[in-house]
C-alpha positions in Angstrom: 4.3 10.0 -13.0 4.7 11.5 -9.5 2.7 14.6 -10.3 -0.1 12.6 -11.9 -0.3 10.1 -9.0 -0.3 12.7 -6.3 -2.7 14.9 -8.1 -5.1 12.0 -8.5 -4.8 11.0 -4.9 -5.5 14.5 -3.6 -8.5 14.9 -5.9 -10.1 11.6 -5.1 -9.5 11.1 -1.4 -9.9 13.2 1.7 -6.2 13.2 2.4 -3.4 15.7 2.9 0.3 15.2 2.1 3.3 16.2 4.0 6.8 16.1 2.5 9.7 14.7 4.5 13.3 14.4 3.7 14.9 11.1 4.4 17.4 11.6 7.2 20.0 9.0 6.1 19.8 8.8 2.3 19.9 11.7 -0.2 18.5 12.5 -2.6 15.4 10.9 -1.1 12.2 12.4 0.1 8.9 11.0 1.3 5.4 12.2 0.9 3.3 11.1 3.9 -0.4 11.0 3.5 -2.8 11.6 6.4 -6.6 11.8 6.7 -7.8 15.4 6.8 -10.3 14.9 9.6 -8.4 12.8 12.1 -4.8 13.4 11.0 -4.2 9.6 11.0 -1.3 8.3 8.9 -2.4 6.3 5.9 0.6 5.6 3.6 3.8 6.8 2.1 5.1 7.6 -1.3 8.9 7.2 -1.3 10.8 9.1 -3.9 14.5 8.0 -3.8 16.4 9.8 -6.6 14.4 9.0 -9.8 12.1 6.3 -8.4 8.5 6.5 -7.1 7.3 3.9 -4.7 4.0 3.6 -2.9 4.2 1.9 0.4 1.0 0.9 2.2 0.1 -1.6 4.9 -3.1 -3.1 3.5 -6.1 -4.0 5.7 -7.0 -7.7 5.7 -10.3 -6.7 4.1 -8.5 -5.1 1.1 -6.2 -8.1 0.8 -9.2 -10.4 0.6 -10.9 -8.2 -2.0 -7.7 -8.2 -4.1 -7.4 -12.0 -3.7 -10.9 -12.3 -5.1 -9.7 -10.5 -8.2 -6.4 -12.5 -8.7 -7.5 -13.8 -12.1 -7.4 -10.2 -13.5 -4.4 -8.9 -11.5 -1.0 -9.3 -13.1 2.5 -7.8 -13.1 4.0 -6.1 -10.2 0.8 -6.1 -8.1 0.4 -9.8 -8.5 4.0 -10.4 -7.5 3.5 -8.2 -4.4 0.4 -10.1 -3.3 2.1 -13.5 -3.7 5.0 -12.2 -1.5 2.6 -11.8 1.4 2.7 -14.4 4.2 4.4 -15.1 7.4 7.4 -12.8 8.0 8.5 -14.4 11.3 7.5 -11.5 13.5 7.8 -11.6 17.3 4.2 -12.6 17.9 5.3 -16.3 17.9 1.9 -17.3 16.6 3.4 -20.3 14.7 1.4 -19.2 11.7 -1.9 -19.4 13.4 -2.6 -15.8 12.1 -1.9 -16.9 8.5 -4.9 -17.0 6.2 -5.2 -17.9 2.6 -7.7 -16.8 -0.1 -7.5 -17.7 -3.7 -3.8 -18.4 -3.5 -2.9 -15.3 -1.5 -1.5 -16.0 2.0 -1.7 -13.1 4.5 -1.2 -12.5 8.2 -4.2 -11.1 10.2 -2.0 -10.4 13.3 0.7 -8.1 12.0 0.2 -5.3 9.5 3.8 -5.1 8.5 3.3 -8.6 6.9 0.8 -6.9 4.6 3.1 -4.1 3.5 2.7 -3.6 -0.2 5.4 -1.9 -2.2 4.4 -0.7 -5.6 7.0 1.0 -7.9 5.2 3.5 -10.1 6.8 3.4 -13.6 3.8 3.6 -15.9 0.2 4.8 -16.2 -0.9 1.2 -15.5 0.9 1.4 -12.1 -0.9 4.6 -11.3 -4.2 2.9 -12.0 -3.2 0.0 -9.7 -2.2 2.4 -7.0 -5.5 4.3 -7.2 -7.4 1.0 -7.2 -5.6 0.0 -4.0 -6.3 3.3 -2.3 -10.0 3.2 -3.3 -10.3 -0.3 -1.7 -8.6 0.9 1.4 -10.8 4.0 1.7 -14.0 1.8 1.4 -12.8 -0.4 4.3 -11.2 2.3 6.5 -13.5 5.2 5.8 -10.9 8.1 5.6 -13.6 10.7 6.1 
């Protein structure tokens, strides 16, 4: 699935990938994706041993768009979205930065609270990953 996912990403989005070996765990490598124009970091794909994992900190706009589609989202993506919320960061906002839309709670003050981890184990997971990236590109304009 890795080849299919990476090939689709590089064909659809103005991004470039850089491989990196994990310093502490082997075998484990990371594909880091950056915008071609501004060289800004966008997301990682982690590949520890025989697992493929997309890690992306979603924008609040993308989380809101996904929340609007919750009735058609299921499986792993649904579980990840329901996992969002307050992570007890050092901002000490006392949950003032917490928002809720269609049953999805998310923090607008700390991107790490919107870290989505999607394990790619099927073609359906690839479709979910590409949908997420398309939403992010619309919001963040990776050109």
